[in-house]
C-alpha positions in Angstrom: 0.0 0.0 0.0 1.5 3.3 -1.0 2.1 6.0 1.5 1.9 8.7 -1.2 -1.6 10.0 -0.5 -2.8 13.3 -1.7 -3.8 15.7 1.0 -7.4 16.5 1.3 -8.6 20.0 2.0 -9.8 20.8 5.5 -13.4 19.7 6.2 -15.8 22.4 7.2 -17.3 22.6 10.7 -20.8 21.8 9.4 -19.4 18.7 7.6 -17.6 17.6 10.8 -20.8 17.8 12.7 -22.9 16.0 10.1 -20.3 13.2 10.0 -20.1 13.1 13.8 -23.9 12.7 14.2 -24.2 10.1 11.4 -21.3 8.0 12.8 -22.2 8.4 16.4 -25.8 7.5 15.7 -24.9 4.3 14.0 -22.3 3.4 16.7 -24.9 4.2 19.4 -27.4 1.9 17.7 -24.8 -0.9 17.4 -23.6 -0.4 21.0 -27.1 -0.4 22.5 -28.4 -3.4 20.5 -25.2 -5.3 20.9 -25.1 -4.4 24.6 -28.7 -5.6 25.0 -27.7 -9.0 23.6 -24.6 -9.1 25.8 -26.8 -8.4 28.8 -29.0 -11.2 27.5 -26.4 -13.6 28.8 -27.3 -12.5 32.3 -30.9 -13.7 31.8 -29.3 -17.1 32.0 -28.9 -16.4 35.8 -32.5 -17.6 36.1 -31.4 -21.1 35.0 -28.4 -21.6 37.3 -27.7 -21.4 41.1 -26.7 -18.0 42.5 -23.2 -19.4 43.4 -22.6 -20.3 39.7 -23.8 -16.9 38.6 -21.4 -15.3 41.1 -18.6 -17.3 39.6 -19.5 -16.1 36.1 -19.5 -12.5 37.3 -16.1 -13.0 38.8 -14.7 -14.5 35.5 -16.3 -11.6 33.6 -14.8 -9.1 36.0 -11.3 -10.6 35.3 -11.9 -10.1 31.6 -13.0 -6.5 32.3 -9.8 -5.9 34.2 -7.8 -6.4 31.0 -6.7 -2.9 30.0 -9.0 -2.9 27.0 -9.6 0.9 27.0 -5.9 1.8 27.0 -5.2 -0.7 24.2 -8.0 0.6 22.1 -7.3 4.3 22.6 -3.5 3.9 22.0 -4.2 2.2 18.7 -6.9 4.7 17.9 -4.6 7.6 18.5 -1.7 6.1 16.6 -3.9 5.2 13.6 -5.6 8.6 13.4 -2.2 10.3 13.7 -0.6 8.0 11.1 -3.4 8.5 8.6 -3.2 12.3 9.0 0.5 12.3 8.5 0.6 9.5 5.9 2.7 7.1 8.0 0.7 4.0 7.4 3.8 1.7 7.0 5.1 2.8 10.4 1.7 2.0 11.8 1.9 -1.5 10.3 5.0 -2.2 12.3 3.3 -0.9 15.5 0.2 -3.0 15.0 2.3 -6.2 14.5 4.5 -5.4 17.5 1.4 -4.9 19.7 -0.2 -8.0 18.4 2.9 -10.1 19.1 3.5 -8.5 22.5 0.0 -9.1 23.8 0.2 -12.7 22.7 3.5 -13.3 24.6 2.2 -11.6 27.7 -0.9 -13.9 27.5 1.3 -17.0 27.3 3.1 -15.9 30.5 -0.3 -15.4 32.2 -1.5 -18.9 31.0 1.5 -20.5 32.7 0.9 -18.6 35.9 -2.8 -19.5 36.0 -2.2 -23.2 35.3 0.5 -23.4 38.0 -1.8 -21.8 40.6 -5.0 -23.3 39.4 -5.7 -25.1 42.7 -5.2 -22.0 44.7 -7.5 -20.0 42.4 -10.2 -22.6 42.6 -10.0 -22.7 46.4 -9.9 -18.9 46.8 -13.0 -18.3 44.5 -14.8 -21.5 45.6 -14.8 -22.9 42.0 -15.8 -26.5 41.6 -15.3 -26.9 37.8 -12.0 -25.9 36.3 -13.5 -25.7 32.8 -14.6 -22.1 33.4 -10.9 -21.2 34.1 -9.7 -22.9 31.0 -12.4 -21.2 28.9 -11.5 -17.8 30.5 -7.9 -18.0 29.2 -8.7 -17.6 25.5 -11.4 -15.1 26.5 -8.6 -13.0 28.1 -6.5 -13.2 24.9 -9.4 -12.2 22.6 -10.4 -9.5 25.1 -7.0 -8.0 24.6 -7.0 -8.3 20.8 -10.5 -7.1 20.1 -10.0 -3.5 21.5 -6.7 -3.3 19.6 -8.4 -3.7 16.3 -11.4 -1.6 17.5 -8.8 1.1 18.0 -7.5 0.7 14.5 -11.1 0.8 13.1 -11.8 3.8 15.4 -8.6 5.6 14.2 -9.7 4.9 10.6 -13.1 6.3 11.5 -14.4 3.0 10.1 -17.4 2.9 12.5 -19.5 0.7 10.1 -17.4 -2.4 10.7 -16.8 -1.5 14.3 -20.5 -1.4 14.8 -21.2 -4.7 13.1 -18.5 -6.4 15.2 -20.2 -5.1 18.3 -23.6 -6.4 17.2 -22.2 -9.8 16.3 -20.4 -10.0 19.6 -23.6 -9.6 21.5 -25.7 -11.9 19.4 -23.0 -14.6 19.4 -22.5 -14.7 23.1 -26.1 -14.9 24.0 -26.9 -17.5 21.4 -24.0 -19.8 22.2 -24.3 -19.2 26.0 -28.0 -20.1 25.9 -27.3 -23.3 24.0 -24.5 -24.3 26.4 -26.5 -23.5 29.6 -30.0 -24.7 28.6 -29.2 -27.6 26.3 -25.7 -28.8 27.6 -26.3 -27.7 31.3 -22.8 -26.2 31.5 -23.8 -23.5 34.0 -21.0 -21.0 34.6 -18.7 -22.6 32.1 -21.5 -22.4 29.5 -21.9 -18.6 30.1 -18.1 -18.2 29.7 -18.3 -20.3 26.5 -20.9 -17.8 25.2 -18.5 -14.9 25.7 -15.7 -16.8 23.9 -17.9 -17.5 20.9 -19.1 -13.9 20.6 -15.6 -12.6 20.9 -14.3 -15.0 18.3 -16.7 -13.9 15.6 -16.4 -10.2 16.6 -12.6 -10.4 16.3 -12.8 -11.8 12.8 -15.0 -8.9 11.8 -12.6 -6.4 13.3 -9.4 -7.8 11.9 -10.6 -8.3 8.3 -11.4 -4.6 7.5 -8.1 -3.4 8.9 -5.9 -5.8 6.8 -4.7 -3.1 4.5 -2.8 -1.5 7.4 -1.3 -4.5 9.2 -0.5 -6.3 5.9 1.3 -3.3 4.5 5.1 -3.6 4.4 6.2 -2.4 7.9 8.7 0.3 8.4 10.7 1.1 11.5 9.3 3.8 13.7 10.8 6.1 16.3 10.2 4.2 19.6 10.9 7.2 21.8 8.4 9.3 19.9 5.7 6.6 20.1 6.3 5.9 23.7 5.9 9.6 24.6 2.3 9.2 23.3 1.6 5.6 24.3 2.7 5.7 27.9 0.5 8.6 29.1 -2.4 7.3 27.0 -2.0 3.9 28.7 -1.8 5.3 32.2 -4.6 7.8 31.7 -7.1 5.4 30.2 -5.9 2.6 32.5 -6.7 4.7 35.6 -10.2 5.3 34.1 -10.7 1.6 33.5 -9.5 0.7 37.0 -12.3 3.0 38.5 -14.7 1.3 36.1 -14.0 -2.3 37.1 -12.1 -2.7 40.4 -15.2 -2.7 42.7 -16.5 -6.0 41.3 -13.2 -7.7 42.0 -13.3 -6.5 45.6 -16.9 -7.6 46.1 -16.0 -11.1 44.8 -13.1 -11.4 47.2 -14.9 -10.0 50.3 -18.4 -11.3 50.1 -20.3 -14.6 49.5 -21.2 -16.0 46.1 -24.8 -14.9 46.5 -23.9 -11.3 47.6 -21.5 -11.0 44.7 -24.2 -12.2 42.3 -26.6 -9.6 43.6 -24.0 -6.9 43.4 -23.1 -8.0 39.9 -26.7 -7.8 38.8 -26.9 -4.1 39.9 -23.6 -3.3 38.3 -24.7 -4.9 35.0 -27.8 -2.7 34.9 -26.1 0.5 36.0 -23.2 0.1 33.5 -25.7 -0.3 30.7 -26.1 3.4 30.6 -22.5 3.5 29.3 -23.9 2.0 26.0 -25.7 5.2 25.4 -22.9 7.7 26.0 -19.7 5.7 25.1 -20.2 6.0 21.3 -20.2 9.8 21.5 -16.7 9.9 23.0 -15.5 7.0 20.8 -16.4 9.0 17.6 -15.1 12.3 19.0 -11.6 10.9 19.9 -10.1 10.2 16.5 -11.7 13.3 15.0 -9.9 15.5 17.5 -6.6 13.6 17.1 -6.9 14.0 13.3 -7.7 17.6 13.6 -4.8 18.3 15.9 -2.3 16.5 13.7 -3.6 18.5 10.7 -3.6 21.8 12.6 -7.3 22.2 12.4 -9.8 23.3 15.0 -12.5 21.0 16.5 -15.5 22.1 18.7 -17.0 18.7 19.1 -16.3 18.3 22.8 -19.1 20.7 23.9 -21.7 18.9 21.9 -20.6 15.5 23.2 -20.5 16.7 26.8 -24.0 18.1 26.7 -25.3 14.9 25.1 -23.5 12.7 27.6 -24.9 14.6 30.6 -28.4 14.3 29.3 -28.2 10.6 28.4 -26.3 9.5 31.5 -28.6 11.4 33.9 -31.7 10.1 32.0 -30.5 6.5 32.2 -29.8 6.7 35.9 -33.2 8.3 36.5 -34.9 5.6 34.5 -33.2 2.8 36.5 -34.0 4.5 39.7 -37.7 4.9 38.9 -38.3 1.6 37.1 -36.1 -0.7 39.1 -39.2 -2.7 40.5 -39.9 -3.8 36.9 -36.4 -3.9 35.4 -34.7 -6.2 38.0 -37.3 -9.1 37.9 -37.4 -8.9 34.2 -33.7 -9.9 34.0 -33.1 -11.9 37.1 -34.8 -14.4 39.5 -37.2 -13.1 42.1 -34.7 -13.4 45.0 -32.5 -10.8 43.2 -35.2 -8.1 43.4 -34.9 -7.0 47.0 -31.0 -6.7 47.2 -30.6 -5.4 43.7 -33.4 -2.8 44.3 -31.4 -1.5 47.3 -28.1 -1.4 45.4 -29.3 -0.1 42.0 -30.1 3.5 42.8 -26.7 4.0 44.4 -24.9 2.3 41.5 -26.9 4.0 38.7 -25.9 7.5 40.0 -22.4 6.5 40.9 -21.5 5.9 37.2 -22.9 9.2 35.9 -19.8 11.2 36.9 -17.7 8.4 35.4 -19.5 8.8 32.0 -19.1 12.6 32.0 -15.4 12.4 33.0 -14.9 10.0 30.1 -15.7 12.8 27.6 -13.3 15.3 29.3 -10.6 12.6 29.5 -11.0 11.7 25.8 -10.7 15.3 24.8 -7.6 15.9 27.0 -5.7 12.9 25.8 -6.8 13.3 22.2 -5.1 16.7 22.3 -2.0 15.2 24.0 -2.6 17.3 27.1 -0.9 14.8 29.3 -0.5 16.9 32.5 -3.7 15.3 33.8 -2.1 11.8 33.8 -0.1 12.0 37.0 -3.2 13.2 38.9 -5.2 10.2 37.5 -2.5 7.8 38.6 -2.5 9.2 42.1 -6.3 9.0 42.1 -6.3 5.4 41.0 -3.9 4.5 43.9 -6.0 6.4 46.4 -9.1 4.6 45.1 -7.5 1.2 45.5 -6.5 2.2 49.1 -10.1 3.3 49.8 -11.6 0.1 48.4 -9.3 -2.0 50.6 -10.5 -0.2 53.7 -14.1 0.8 53.0 -15.9 -2.4 51.9 -17.9 -3.4 55.0 -21.1 -3.7 53.0 -21.9 -3.7 49.2 -23.5 -0.3 49.5 -20.3 1.1 51.1 -18.3 -0.3 48.1 -20.7 1.6 45.7 -20.4 4.8 47.8 -16.6 4.5 47.6 -17.0 4.0 43.8 -19.2 7.1 43.6 -16.7 9.3 45.5 -13.8 8.0 43.3 -15.8 8.8 40.2 -16.7 12.3 41.4 -13.0 13.0 42.1 -12.2 11.7 38.6 -14.7 14.2 37.1 -13.2 17.0 39.3 -9.7 16.2 38.1 -10.6 16.1 34.5 -12.7 19.3 34.8 -9.7 21.1 36.6 -7.4 20.3 33.7 -10.0 21.2 31.1 -11.3 24.6 32.4 -9.7 25.4 35.8 -6.5 27.1 36.8 -4.9 23.7 36.2 -5.9 23.7 32.5 -3.4 21.6 30.6 -1.3 23.1 27.8 -0.2 21.1 24.8 
């Protein structure tokens, strides 16, 4: 593939907005529908014991702990920048290096898990090791899928990105239902559903990006790349830690039933992220591209307003309609504990959703002064979780405080005296 590409003239602000609303509308549709199917896996909790569902939530939280967002956003930023500056052959080398590197790290993790399999099963009260074995390829594909989503995002190829999300959801609920209802695999069956959905989704993400990673690779300046990759990884990694760490703590500190009830509330509360996530996902590569080309972009304000409205509306809906939503998805004995946890959880993720927009805007513009503060916040949040987890509600309150502090930090570096400079 030739790197000699003719420069295109700057796109007008109206064209930018029209493209943004068209692409974010499709991605929002794909994310919501795909997310609904992904959530459909949790309907299978009605067919298995609470302890088995608690195990599934634990395995799912391990997969969520993979730094998917940093991987995606690093590749999105590098792809958008490479396309703007016509450095596709250097990008090919970076994609191959990331692909090989994640595989080698996964091999090391496999050896560690297999060596300590007995300890893991005893610590998490797991009776069937099949779920552990199935989780291992899930972890690999969970690392690879966001990498290629990042490439698609950087290409602004949201069509294939959306289709991959849809297929991921449909595949995991269809295969999971067959494994649980027909084969009676319980928690391993639900994990098998996730693996099946990820496999098909990964194929649909890799194939449209083949022109980039099949291009003859050229060497790239590692120091220059690392100056971008390290702060992006740390910044989005801190965000993902705040998004996922609470579930791991609950699984370690509470019984299987309590972790299942907590997981049900978290599943419903995080569903609001389906509505707002696509807005920031479409915004990020457009800002990176505009910055690399020396163009101005005013998308952040539009995205921020839309995110506040959608996130607050979603939390309000869960709060008001929880008596009907919870029994629709889960067994009757989930209703009372989930109804107590859900209002707290639904509002705790609202500042997280709003902070995501500000963080995407800061890091897309390479305003990395916010990153050290985010790392300190992540460490403080980990310390708080380790000390304030007497009840599930206390864990959610700790999550809410951490998310509010995240929003305050991002707002400070966006508008306040601490406003970052490129």
